[in-house]
C-alpha positions as CSV (number, residue, x, y, z in Angstrom):
1,M,0.0,0.0,0.0
2,D,2.9,2.4,0.6
3,D,3.9,1.9,-3.0
4,F,0.4,3.1,-4.0
5,V,0.8,6.3,-1.9
6,S,4.3,6.9,-3.4
7,A,2.9,6.5,-6.9
8,L,0.1,9.0,-6.1
9,L,2.5,11.5,-4.7
10,G,4.6,11.1,-7.8
11,L,1.6,12.0,-9.9
12,L,1.0,15.1,-7.8
13,V,4.7,16.2,-8.3
14,L,4.3,15.6,-12.1
15,S,1.2,17.8,-12.0
16,K,3.1,20.5,-10.2
17,E,5.8,20.4,-12.9
18,K,3.2,20.7,-15.6
19,A,1.6,23.7,-13.8
20,E,4.9,25.4,-13.6
21,E,5.5,24.8,-17.3
22,F,2.1,26.3,-18.1
23,I,2.8,29.4,-16.0
24,E,6.2,29.8,-17.6
25,L,4.5,29.7,-21.0
26,L,2.1,32.5,-19.9
27,V,5.1,34.6,-18.8
28,E,6.9,34.0,-22.1
29,K,3.8,35.0,-24.0
30,G,3.5,38.2,-22.0
31,E,0.1,37.2,-20.5
32,M,1.5,37.2,-17.0
33,R,4.2,39.0,-15.2
34,R,7.0,37.0,-13.6
35,D,6.2,38.1,-10.0
36,D,2.6,37.3,-10.5
37,A,3.6,33.9,-11.8
38,Q,5.8,33.3,-8.8
39,K,2.9,34.2,-6.4
40,M,0.7,31.8,-8.3
41,V,3.2,29.0,-8.0
42,N,3.7,29.7,-4.3
43,R,-0.1,29.6,-3.8
44,M,-0.3,26.3,-5.7
45,I,2.5,24.8,-3.6
46,D,0.8,25.9,-0.3
47,K,-2.5,24.5,-1.4
48,G,-0.7,21.2,-2.5
49,K,0.9,20.9,0.9
50,A,-2.5,21.4,2.7
51,E,-4.1,18.8,0.4
52,K,-1.2,16.4,0.9
53,G,-1.7,16.7,4.7
54,R,-5.4,16.1,4.4
55,F,-4.9,13.1,2.0
56,T,-2.2,11.7,4.3
57,E,-4.6,11.9,7.3
58,Q,-7.4,10.2,5.4
59,W,-5.0,7.5,4.1
60,E,-3.8,6.8,7.6
61,Q,-7.4,6.5,8.9
62,F,-8.2,4.1,6.0
63,K,-5.1,2.0,6.8
64,E,-6.1,1.8,10.4
65,K,-9.6,0.6,9.6
66,L,-8.3,-1.9,7.1
67,E,-5.8,-3.3,9.6
68,D,-8.6,-3.6,12.1
69,L,-10.7,-5.5,9.6
70,V,-7.8,-7.8,8.8
71,Q,-7.2,-8.5,12.5
72,Q,-10.9,-9.4,13.0
73,K,-10.5,-11.9,10.1
74,N,-14.2,-12.2,9.7
75,A,-15.2,-8.8,8.3
76,S,-18.9,-8.4,7.7
77,R,-20.3,-7.5,4.3
78,E,-21.3,-4.1,5.6
79,E,-17.7,-3.4,6.8
80,L,-16.3,-4.4,3.4
81,T,-18.8,-2.2,1.7
82,R,-17.7,0.8,3.8
83,V,-14.1,0.1,3.0
84,E,-14.9,-0.1,-0.7
85,S,-16.8,3.2,-0.5
86,K,-13.8,4.8,1.2
87,I,-11.5,3.6,-1.5
88,D,-13.8,5.0,-4.1
89,E,-13.9,8.4,-2.3
90,L,-10.1,8.5,-2.1
91,A,-9.8,7.5,-5.8
92,E,-12.2,10.3,-6.8
93,L,-10.2,12.8,-4.6
94,I,-7.0,11.8,-6.4
95,K,-8.7,12.2,-9.8
96,E,-9.9,15.7,-8.9
97,K,-6.5,16.7,-7.7
98,L,-4.9,15.5,-10.9
99,R,-7.2,17.5,-13.2
C-alpha cells in the first residue's frame, strides 16, 4: 500500500511540474508578469501541501480501519462495503487533484 501512496505523490509532483511549465509559457507570451507567476506557483505549492496533509490523514485512517478488519479476520459484508466506499472516495479525490 505504501507503493500506492508513493505513486500518487509522484503523480502530484508531475502535475506541479506541468503547472509550472504552463505558468512559464504564460510569462513567455507576456500574458502574466514573472512576479505574479511566482505568487501563483507559491499559492499552488501551499495548497498542495495542505491537500497532501489532508490526504495523508485520510490515508492513515483508512489503513487503520483496514488493519482492524484484517485483525478481525471475519469482516462483515457491511464493513467491506464501507471500505470499498472509502477507496472510491479516495480515488475520486485523487482524480480531482490531478485534473
